[in-house]
C-alpha positions, 0 to 999 in steps of 0.5 A: 470323507472319502472324497476329502481324503482321496481326492483333496488330500492325496489327489494332487499328488497322484497324477496317474488316473488309474493310481487315483482310482486305486487310491479312492478304492483303498480309502473307501475300504477304510472309511466305511461305517463298519469301521465303528463295529467291534473287531472290524479289520479293513485289511487282515485279522492281524490289524484290529481297530481298538474300541475305546474300552481298552485299558492303556496296557492293552494298547501297548501290547497290541502295538508291540504285537504288530509285525515288523515287516508288513504284509504285502496285502496292506499295499494291495499287492499279491501275497506272492510279492513276498517272494520277490521282497525276500529275494531282494533282501537276501541279495542285499545281505549277501 
């Protein structure tokens, strides 16, 4: 599955070998047997993968509770990149 997603699906679009290696590593963090464990979160604790026992309303609440601005951790960036993003957003507003 890892090969199918990272190499077949995205591999043709990612031309740099180092970027392809990063993509493969990130996909392997997501496609793991832990994915089926309760309360497993591949990135951070704010993103939970729901089990099938949740009622419909709980899914809606979970989606509405997600942040509007994503954490840089999702994209493999250092948390300090928030400073750069916030500076760029402030300059755009000003």
